C-alpha positions, 0 to 999 in steps of 0.5 A: 831900092836900087837898079839898072835904072839908077846904072842908065842914069848915070852912064847916059848922063857921063855923055851928056853932061851938060844942064839940058840934058839933066834938066830934061832928066831931072825927074829921072834923077830923082826918082831914080837916083837921089831917092833910092840913095837916100833910102840906102842911107836911111837903112845904114844911119841907124847902125852909124848912129849907134856907134857915134850918136854924134853922127847926124841921123838926118840922111841928107846932111850926109849927102853932097851934092849932085853938081861939081864945085868947077871954080878950079877946075880943068873939067867944067863938067857941071855935074858929079857921075857918082852919088856920095856921103860923109858920116862923121861928127859935125857933118859931111864936110867934118874934117873929124874920122867917119866914113865914106859911100860914093855909087856910080855907075858900075861901082860902090866905093866904100872908106873912112878915115881922116882924108883933111888933117890941119897940122896941129891935128896931124901931130896928134896923131903922129904922135900918138903912132909913135909913142906906141906904132903896135897899137896903131898897127893891130888896127890897121894890119888886122886880117878885117882891114887887110881883107876889106880895104888891103893896105891903109891909104894917103899922100906922104911927107918927104920929112917928120920931126925928129922927135917922131923918127923912133915910131918911122922906125917902126912904120912907115906909115907916121908919114902919111899925112892924110890917114884912111881906106878906100875899097869898092866892089861892083854894084850891078849884084846888088840891085834891088838887093838888101844885102847891099846894105849888109855889104856897106856895114862890113866894110864900116864896121872894118874900118871903125876900130881906125876911126876909134882909134883915130879920133882918141888921138884928136884929143 
C-alpha cells in the first residue's frame, strides 16, 4: 500500500530532479513508488473493467512513464513528480472517454472524460448536446457529479457553428473543446489504507455517466 515512503521519494525528487539522483535511488522508486501504485491499479481495475470490458485489465497498460517528454518543454527536468494512470478503451493514451488517476507527494488527483478531441469527434459531442441539452445537463449538474468535481472543465472556443447555437442558449458548455472533470484530495489520511481504493472509485462512479454519454455521442 502507498505510505509515507511514497511521499518522501517525490519530495526528495522535487529537489533532486536529475538522472544521477534518480539512478542512485531507483530501488526506492521501484519499491516505495511504482510497486504500491501498480497494486493500487490492480485493485481498481476489476471494477473499471466491469463497467467497460474494453478497458485493459493489465495495470501496466494504464501506467504512464515517470520520464517526462522534454522535447518541446522549457522545463528540462527529466522526471515527473507524480505517478499517473489512464483507463479507457484502447489504453492510457486513447482519445476515447476514460478515467484518470494521479498521485503526487501530497495529493490524489482523480478525473475523467474527454481530454483530447479531434474536430470531427468534437462536432459529434456538440451536436449531441445541442439536440438535447437537458440530458447532458442532468449529468453534469447532478448532485453526485457536482459534489465530487464541481463544474465540468475544458478549454472553450470563441465561436460555434450556427446550427449549434440553440444548444448554446441552454448551456455555454457546448463551447467546450474538452469535456472533463478533475478533483483532488489529500493523500496522507489514506496511508496504508484500503479506503483509498473506495475513495477513488467513488469519484470514478460519479464520472461514469459522463463517460457513457460521451461514448454514445461519438458513435
